MDTraj code that builds the backbone (N, CA, C; nanometers):
import mdtraj as md
import numpy as np

residues = "MET ALA GLY LYS THR ALA THR ASN ILE ARG VAL GLU PHE GLY GLY ILE GLN SER SER PRO LEU THR VAL GLY ILE ALA PRO ALA ALA PRO ALA VAL PHE PRO ASN GLY VAL VAL ASN THR LEU ASP ASN SER LEU ASN PRO ALA ALA GLY VAL SER ARG GLY GLY TYR LEU THR LEU TYR ALA THR GLY GLY GLY LEU THR ASP GLY ALA PRO ILE ASP GLY GLN PHE SER SER GLN ALA ALA LYS ILE VAL ALA PRO ILE SER VAL GLN ILE GLY GLY LEU ASP ALA VAL VAL THR TYR ALA GLY ASP ALA PRO GLY LEU VAL SER GLY ALA LEU GLN ILE ASN VAL GLN VAL PRO ALA ASN THR PRO ALA GLY SER ALA ILE PRO LEU LEU VAL ASN ILE ALA GLY VAL THR ALA PRO ALA ILE GLY VAL ALA VAL LYS".split()
xyz = np.array([
    [0.3625, 1.6851, 1.3692],
    [0.4187, 1.5957, 1.4409],
    [0.5650, 1.6408, 1.4237],
    [0.6025, 1.8039, 1.3876],
    [0.6952, 1.7896, 1.4246],
    [0.7449, 1.8090, 1.4989],
    [0.8151, 1.7592, 1.5983],
    [0.9456, 1.7622, 1.7206],
    [0.8725, 1.6447, 1.8021],
    [0.7581, 1.5691, 1.7493],
    [0.7238, 1.4352, 1.8084],
    [0.8783, 1.3192, 1.8035],
    [0.8571, 1.2358, 1.9232],
    [0.8964, 1.0942, 1.8180],
    [0.8041, 1.0043, 1.8445],
    [0.7365, 0.9869, 1.8613],
    [0.6083, 0.9417, 1.8829],
    [0.4564, 0.9937, 1.8704],
    [0.3429, 0.8761, 1.8246],
    [0.1987, 0.9408, 1.8140],
    [0.1002, 0.8020, 1.8066],
    [-0.0564, 0.7971, 1.8751],
    [-0.0814, 0.7273, 1.8462],
    [-0.1547, 0.6939, 1.7692],
    [-0.2277, 0.6188, 1.6437],
    [-0.2720, 0.6359, 1.5331],
    [-0.4161, 0.5204, 1.5653],
    [-0.5549, 0.5408, 1.5163],
    [-0.6289, 0.4456, 1.5219],
    [-0.7010, 0.4131, 1.3807],
    [-0.7611, 0.3338, 1.3776],
    [-0.8171, 0.2872, 1.2163],
    [-0.9995, 0.2760, 1.2743],
    [-1.0636, 0.3778, 1.1582],
    [-1.1932, 0.3071, 1.1824],
    [-1.2210, 0.2671, 1.0510],
    [-1.3496, 0.1693, 1.1059],
    [-1.3983, 0.1456, 0.9624],
    [-1.5592, 0.0589, 1.0002],
    [-1.6148, 0.1216, 0.9228],
    [-1.7614, 0.0669, 0.9827],
    [-1.8332, 0.1157, 1.1418],
    [-1.7682, 0.2345, 1.1298],
    [-1.8142, 0.2701, 1.2470],
    [-1.7197, 0.2441, 1.3702],
    [-1.6273, 0.0928, 1.3191],
    [-1.6145, 0.0640, 1.4583],
    [-1.4526, 0.1144, 1.4696],
    [-1.3795, 0.1655, 1.5861],
    [-1.2338, 0.2190, 1.5716],
    [-1.1528, 0.1128, 1.6609],
    [-1.0226, 0.0762, 1.5346],
    [-0.8928, -0.0202, 1.6611],
    [-0.8699, 0.0757, 1.7891],
    [-0.7964, -0.0214, 1.8384],
    [-0.7190, 0.0286, 1.9854],
    [-0.6547, 0.1187, 1.9326],
    [-0.5732, 0.1954, 2.0310],
    [-0.4490, 0.2726, 1.9607],
    [-0.3045, 0.2389, 1.9420],
    [-0.2541, 0.2489, 1.8786],
    [-0.1260, 0.2087, 1.8633],
    [0.0031, 0.3136, 1.8201],
    [0.0954, 0.2519, 1.9243],
    [0.2362, 0.4479, 1.9096],
    [0.3016, 0.3673, 1.7830],
    [0.3380, 0.4674, 1.7377],
    [0.4335, 0.4185, 1.6500],
    [0.5442, 0.5248, 1.6099],
    [0.6766, 0.5602, 1.6131],
    [0.7811, 0.5820, 1.5980],
    [0.8198, 0.7395, 1.5213],
    [0.8559, 0.8409, 1.5281],
    [0.7852, 0.9255, 1.4293],
    [0.9819, 0.9600, 1.4207],
    [1.0031, 0.9795, 1.2424],
    [1.1555, 1.0392, 1.2502],
    [1.2034, 1.1319, 1.1942],
    [1.2531, 1.2565, 1.1610],
    [1.2976, 1.3082, 1.0893],
    [1.3259, 1.2540, 0.9550],
    [1.3767, 1.1447, 0.9121],
    [1.4319, 1.0808, 0.7613],
    [1.4082, 0.9327, 0.8334],
    [1.3727, 0.8758, 0.7372],
    [1.4089, 0.7192, 0.7010],
    [1.4496, 0.6795, 0.5304],
    [1.5806, 0.7701, 0.5357],
    [1.5916, 0.7341, 0.3760],
    [1.6320, 0.5647, 0.3574],
    [1.6467, 0.5624, 0.2247],
    [1.6458, 0.3785, 0.1573],
    [1.6566, 0.4657, 0.0239],
    [1.7575, 0.4190, -0.0472],
    [1.8111, 0.4599, -0.1635],
    [1.7427, 0.3003, -0.3033],
    [1.7080, 0.3148, -0.3434],
    [1.6259, 0.1798, -0.4660],
    [1.7754, 0.1451, -0.5446],
    [1.8607, 0.0335, -0.5542],
    [1.9364, -0.0287, -0.5616],
    [1.9247, -0.0337, -0.7174],
    [1.8058, -0.0738, -0.7794],
    [1.8331, -0.0273, -0.9205],
    [1.7816, 0.1280, -0.9668],
    [1.8160, 0.1977, -0.8985],
    [1.7591, 0.3318, -0.8987],
    [1.9124, 0.3929, -0.9263],
    [2.0358, 0.3263, -0.9480],
    [2.1313, 0.4854, -0.9714],
    [2.1432, 0.4641, -1.0923],
    [2.1989, 0.5533, -1.1333],
    [2.1941, 0.6190, -1.3068],
    [2.3094, 0.7245, -1.2762],
    [2.4379, 0.6682, -1.4212],
    [2.5200, 0.7736, -1.4246],
    [2.4465, 0.8697, -1.5522],
    [2.4766, 1.0036, -1.4465],
    [2.4281, 1.1513, -1.5306],
    [2.4565, 1.1685, -1.6331],
    [2.6017, 1.1367, -1.6457],
    [2.6705, 1.1610, -1.7722],
    [2.6304, 1.1031, -1.9392],
    [2.5982, 0.9907, -1.9132],
    [2.5213, 0.8511, -2.0640],
    [2.3866, 0.8226, -2.0188],
    [2.3614, 0.8661, -1.8917],
    [2.1913, 0.7539, -1.8512],
    [2.2053, 0.5730, -1.8456],
    [2.3434, 0.5336, -1.8542],
    [2.3515, 0.3879, -1.8445],
    [2.3058, 0.3950, -1.6693],
    [2.2834, 0.2312, -1.6583],
    [2.2359, 0.1838, -1.5450],
    [2.3643, 0.2106, -1.4510],
    [2.3628, 0.2219, -1.3232],
    [2.4773, 0.1882, -1.2351],
    [2.4318, 0.0833, -1.1595],
    [2.5064, -0.1093, -1.1789],
    [2.6755, -0.0797, -1.1662],
    [2.7056, -0.1561, -1.3297],
    [2.5937, -0.1391, -1.4189],
    [2.6439, -0.2145, -1.5075],
    [2.7450, -0.1546, -1.6133],
    [2.7135, -0.0339, -1.6424],
    [2.8204, 0.0570, -1.6837],
    [2.9232, 0.0939, -1.6130],
    [2.9447, 0.1385, -1.4807],
    [3.0061, 0.1755, -1.4207],
    [3.0502, 0.3585, -1.4203],
    [3.0459, 0.4166, -1.3199],
    [3.0677, 0.5885, -1.3367],
    [3.2756, 0.5814, -1.3329],
    [3.2700, 0.6930, -1.3486],
    [3.4467, 0.6981, -1.3143],
    [3.4140, 0.8356, -1.2613],
    [3.5746, 0.7968, -1.1855],
    [3.6104, 0.8846, -1.0799],
    [3.6101, 1.0477, -1.0887],
    [3.5140, 1.0943, -1.0401],
    [3.5026, 1.2785, -1.0598],
    [3.3756, 1.2753, -1.1788],
    [3.3229, 1.1495, -1.2103],
    [3.1606, 1.1379, -1.2170],
    [3.0628, 1.2332, -1.1561],
    [2.9727, 1.1637, -1.2261],
    [2.8098, 1.2412, -1.1484],
    [2.7676, 1.0812, -1.1266],
    [2.6439, 1.1219, -1.0286],
    [2.5427, 1.0146, -1.0226],
    [2.3984, 1.0340, -0.9529],
    [2.2777, 0.9935, -1.0113],
    [2.1687, 1.0076, -1.0330],
    [2.1178, 0.9263, -0.9036],
    [2.0951, 0.9735, -0.7650],
    [2.0722, 0.8307, -0.7557],
    [1.9308, 0.8714, -0.6657],
    [1.7740, 0.7646, -0.6845],
    [1.6276, 0.7533, -0.7082],
    [1.6301, 0.6960, -0.5586],
    [1.5719, 0.7733, -0.4218],
    [1.5287, 0.7570, -0.3247],
    [1.4286, 0.7646, -0.1947],
    [1.3987, 0.7274, -0.1335],
    [1.2857, 0.7980, -0.0446],
    [1.2906, 0.8336, 0.1173],
    [1.1826, 0.8767, 0.1624],
    [1.2153, 0.8945, 0.3409],
    [1.3111, 0.9995, 0.3289],
    [1.2824, 1.1197, 0.2078],
    [1.4201, 1.1825, 0.2625],
    [1.3604, 1.3085, 0.3970],
    [1.2367, 1.2756, 0.4566],
    [1.1641, 1.3658, 0.5419],
    [1.1573, 1.5414, 0.4572],
    [1.0978, 1.5840, 0.5445],
    [1.0525, 1.7662, 0.5286],
    [1.0921, 1.7994, 0.3775],
    [1.0607, 1.8433, 0.2889],
    [1.1005, 1.9508, 0.1942],
    [1.0652, 2.0921, 0.1845],
    [1.1219, 2.2045, 0.1095],
    [1.0773, 2.3196, 0.1201],
    [0.9400, 2.3522, 0.0881],
    [0.9329, 2.2582, -0.0613],
    [0.7932, 2.2527, -0.1063],
    [0.6849, 2.1697, -0.0578],
    [0.5388, 2.1929, -0.0868],
    [0.4283, 2.1119, -0.0337],
    [0.4367, 2.0026, -0.1172],
    [0.4326, 1.8714, -0.0888],
    [0.3883, 1.8412, -0.2066],
    [0.2779, 1.7768, -0.1257],
    [0.1547, 1.7437, -0.2671],
    [0.0810, 1.6448, -0.2757],
    [0.0276, 1.5109, -0.2841],
    [0.0250, 1.3855, -0.1501],
    [0.0267, 1.2924, -0.1988],
    [0.0071, 1.2245, -0.2806],
    [0.0819, 1.1469, -0.3820],
    [0.0121, 1.0614, -0.5065],
    [-0.0145, 1.1675, -0.6360],
    [0.0555, 1.2786, -0.5796],
    [0.0360, 1.3467, -0.7580],
    [0.2315, 1.3647, -0.7999],
    [0.2212, 1.3554, -0.8825],
    [0.3045, 1.3670, -0.9757],
    [0.4232, 1.5175, -0.9392],
    [0.5457, 1.4846, -0.9183],
    [0.6276, 1.6332, -0.8627],
    [0.6454, 1.7027, -0.9674],
    [0.5991, 1.8576, -0.9873],
    [0.7052, 1.9837, -1.1855],
    [0.7764, 2.0503, -1.0414],
    [0.7773, 2.0168, -0.8880],
    [0.8174, 2.1141, -0.8601],
    [1.0006, 2.0570, -0.8102],
    [1.1076, 2.1320, -0.7629],
    [1.1938, 2.1123, -0.7559],
    [1.2236, 2.1376, -0.6212],
    [1.1074, 2.0942, -0.5449],
    [1.1513, 2.1011, -0.4027],
    [1.2853, 2.0144, -0.2924],
    [1.3347, 2.1135, -0.1828],
    [1.4674, 2.0238, -0.1715],
    [1.4342, 2.0074, -0.0455],
    [1.5004, 1.8963, -0.0414],
    [1.5414, 1.8034, 0.1159],
    [1.5785, 1.9723, 0.2235],
    [1.4691, 1.9552, 0.3346],
    [1.5174, 2.0404, 0.4128],
    [1.6299, 2.0111, 0.5151],
    [1.6766, 1.8836, 0.5654],
    [1.7202, 1.8189, 0.6624],
    [1.8986, 1.8322, 0.5939],
    [1.9675, 1.8032, 0.6908],
    [2.1036, 1.7662, 0.6642],
    [2.1199, 1.6774, 0.5517],
    [2.2021, 1.6737, 0.4698],
    [2.2345, 1.5410, 0.3656],
    [2.3996, 1.5143, 0.3282],
    [2.4412, 1.3773, 0.3581],
    [2.5673, 1.4090, 0.3307],
    [2.5395, 1.2670, 0.2404],
    [2.6400, 1.1720, 0.1418],
    [2.6935, 1.0997, 0.0703],
    [2.8164, 1.0779, 0.0771],
    [2.7960, 0.9123, 0.1119],
    [2.9715, 0.8391, 0.1292],
    [2.9831, 0.7551, 0.0123],
    [3.0655, 0.7307, -0.0268],
    [3.1355, 0.6243, -0.1383],
    [3.2591, 0.6156, -0.1591],
    [3.2610, 0.4776, -0.1195],
    [3.4120, 0.4647, -0.0378],
    [3.4407, 0.4859, 0.0519],
    [3.3649, 0.5380, 0.1766],
    [3.3906, 0.6084, 0.2483],
    [3.4455, 0.7352, 0.2247],
    [3.4273, 0.7555, 0.1574],
    [3.5052, 0.9694, 0.1333],
    [3.3754, 0.9961, 0.1170],
    [3.3564, 1.1224, 0.1291],
    [3.2104, 1.2792, 0.1187],
    [3.2294, 1.3071, 0.0189],
    [3.1193, 1.2365, -0.0546],
    [3.0737, 1.2422, -0.2418],
    [3.0197, 1.4292, -0.2256],
    [3.0344, 1.4784, -0.3127],
    [2.9808, 1.6649, -0.3122],
    [2.7930, 1.6177, -0.3480],
    [2.7952, 1.6890, -0.2945],
    [2.5357, 1.6576, -0.3090],
    [2.5419, 1.7572, -0.3768],
    [2.5362, 1.7720, -0.5160],
    [2.4645, 1.9110, -0.5963],
    [2.3016, 1.9141, -0.5943],
    [2.2533, 1.7571, -0.5268],
    [2.1653, 1.8323, -0.5298],
    [2.0310, 1.7406, -0.4531],
    [1.9145, 1.7509, -0.4304],
    [1.8790, 1.6683, -0.3213],
    [1.7019, 1.6773, -0.3028],
    [1.6087, 1.5935, -0.3354],
    [1.4980, 1.6384, -0.3293],
    [1.4222, 1.5824, -0.4459],
    [1.2732, 1.6684, -0.4321],
    [1.1950, 1.5751, -0.5347],
    [1.2152, 1.5546, -0.6716],
    [1.2171, 1.4779, -0.6759],
    [1.1881, 1.3929, -0.8342],
    [1.1493, 1.4368, -0.9225],
    [1.1217, 1.5525, -1.0378],
    [1.1493, 1.6031, -1.1146],
    [1.0097, 1.4584, -1.1837],
    [0.8811, 1.4814, -1.2218],
    [0.8095, 1.4078, -1.2786],
    [0.7899, 1.2616, -1.2063],
    [0.8108, 1.2206, -1.1121],
    [0.8134, 1.0811, -1.0280],
    [0.6874, 1.1662, -0.9362],
    [0.6377, 1.0152, -0.8378],
    [0.5553, 1.1059, -0.7375],
    [0.5938, 1.0996, -0.6822],
    [0.4912, 1.1981, -0.5860],
    [0.5301, 1.2762, -0.4814],
    [0.5956, 1.1820, -0.3651],
    [0.7110, 1.2300, -0.2787],
    [0.8026, 1.1169, -0.1990],
    [0.9165, 1.0746, -0.2627],
    [0.8860, 1.0735, -0.3857],
    [1.0236, 1.0149, -0.4868],
    [1.1101, 1.0814, -0.4633],
    [1.2552, 1.0857, -0.4524],
    [1.4023, 1.1382, -0.3956],
    [1.4807, 1.1104, -0.5190],
    [1.5718, 1.2388, -0.5675],
    [1.6393, 1.2409, -0.7263],
    [1.7670, 1.2878, -0.5748],
    [1.8687, 1.2687, -0.5744],
    [1.9676, 1.2815, -0.4959],
    [2.0839, 1.2622, -0.6120],
    [2.1453, 1.3760, -0.6802],
    [2.2725, 1.3954, -0.7342],
    [2.4192, 1.4282, -0.6286],
    [2.5040, 1.3182, -0.7295],
    [2.6264, 1.3948, -0.6530],
    [2.7207, 1.3171, -0.7395],
    [2.8691, 1.4100, -0.6942],
    [3.0171, 1.3868, -0.8093],
    [3.0779, 1.3104, -0.6608],
    [3.1042, 1.1741, -0.7747],
    [3.2024, 1.0503, -0.7302],
    [3.3339, 1.1570, -0.6721],
    [3.3548, 1.1146, -0.5433],
    [3.5270, 1.1493, -0.5357],
    [3.6269, 1.0792, -0.6128],
    [3.7289, 1.1800, -0.6742],
    [3.8618, 1.1722, -0.7731],
    [3.8543, 1.0055, -0.7749],
    [3.9412, 1.0427, -0.5670],
    [4.0356, 0.9516, -0.5723],
    [3.9265, 0.8010, -0.4466],
    [3.7741, 0.8092, -0.4560],
    [3.7477, 0.6703, -0.4990],
    [3.7695, 0.5163, -0.5010],
    [3.7884, 0.4371, -0.4713],
    [3.8332, 0.3192, -0.4823],
    [3.7491, 0.2630, -0.6133],
    [3.8620, 0.2057, -0.6977],
    [3.7761, 0.1584, -0.7974],
    [3.6567, -0.0079, -0.7404],
    [3.5984, -0.0842, -0.8435],
    [3.5303, -0.1655, -0.8162],
    [3.3653, -0.1934, -0.8269],
    [3.3735, -0.2805, -0.8772],
    [3.2191, -0.2887, -0.8713],
    [3.0899, -0.3205, -0.7531],
    [3.1462, -0.3088, -0.6380],
    [3.0499, -0.2670, -0.5527],
    [3.0601, -0.1686, -0.4380],
    [3.1588, -0.1410, -0.5087],
    [3.1852, -0.0166, -0.4067],
    [3.0538, 0.0543, -0.2599],
    [3.0699, 0.0218, -0.1617],
    [2.9700, 0.1095, -0.0627],
    [2.9309, 0.2452, -0.0679],
    [2.8024, 0.2863, -0.0775],
    [2.7535, 0.4329, -0.0985],
    [2.6375, 0.4169, 0.0436],
    [2.6553, 0.5406, 0.0877],
    [2.5745, 0.5788, 0.1925],
    [2.5385, 0.7000, 0.2262],
    [2.4087, 0.6840, 0.2316],
    [2.3197, 0.8129, 0.2465],
    [2.2728, 0.8498, 0.3586],
    [2.2713, 0.9307, 0.3878],
    [2.2705, 1.0126, 0.5688],
    [2.1403, 1.1500, 0.5272],
    [2.0577, 1.0916, 0.6562],
    [1.9679, 1.2760, 0.5892],
    [1.9543, 1.2596, 0.7269],
    [1.9740, 1.3610, 0.8551],
    [1.9092, 1.4182, 0.9661],
    [1.9436, 1.3624, 1.0152],
    [2.0364, 1.2445, 0.9971],
    [2.1503, 1.1633, 1.1355],
    [2.0784, 1.0604, 1.0949],
    [1.9879, 1.0019, 1.0008],
    [1.9441, 0.8536, 0.9464],
    [2.0285, 0.7853, 0.8803],
    [2.0912, 0.7090, 0.8794],
    [2.1890, 0.6830, 0.7581],
    [2.1314, 0.5436, 0.6827],
    [2.0530, 0.5625, 0.5436],
    [2.0082, 0.4025, 0.4569],
    [2.0796, 0.3237, 0.4556],
    [2.0358, 0.2182, 0.4730],
    [2.1230, 0.0923, 0.3553],
    [2.1810, 0.1097, 0.2660],
    [2.2954, 0.0335, 0.3179],
    [2.4452, 0.0817, 0.2211],
    [2.4237, -0.0346, 0.0914],
    [2.4385, 0.0753, -0.0174],
    [2.4318, 0.0052, -0.1826],
    [2.5598, -0.0669, -0.2429],
    [2.5981, -0.0899, -0.2889],
    [2.7108, -0.1229, -0.3901],
    [2.7078, -0.0662, -0.5228],
    [2.7814, 0.0403, -0.5402],
    [2.7734, 0.1263, -0.6784],
    [2.9218, 0.0459, -0.7590],
    [2.9397, 0.0692, -0.8855],
    [3.0164, 0.0219, -0.9899],
    [3.1394, 0.1839, -0.9876],
    [3.2323, 0.1327, -0.9534],
    [3.3531, 0.2747, -1.0219],
    [3.4561, 0.2159, -1.0970],
    [3.4870, 0.3109, -1.1407],
    [3.6314, 0.2607, -1.2743],
    [3.7084, 0.3723, -1.2619],
])
top = md.Topology()
chain = top.add_chain()
for i, resn in enumerate(residues, 1):
    res = top.add_residue(resn, chain, resSeq=i)
    for name in ("N", "CA", "C"):
        top.add_atom(name, md.element.get_by_symbol(name[0]), res)
traj = md.Trajectory(xyz[None], top)
């Protein structure tokens, strides 16, 4: 499917095929789990505890596209296959440093872990916008607590 923007699919059941359906293909379709943001220092959930400026967050997400390893659908990840496409994270409109983006070890294949450092000059607040962009596709914003 690499390089394609669409493909046709059919479903077959009991020897009967459906009509073809054209579906779009994108290099990524990221989405961050809003309740899956963890303050890396103490493993507390964010926004409950809030993260310090310059601190680290672990984000859990899906839709990262290709990785440099071969995931097996439905299996738990034991490797640290990294996302191949360019990735960026902004917190409060500022570029965060991405220290890791790939498989979430111990979770089912397809679950992603993204580790980021919060910029030191990020504004403080209880719902600072966090945006993840993978392969030019931006996930819906979530709010994080910064102190």
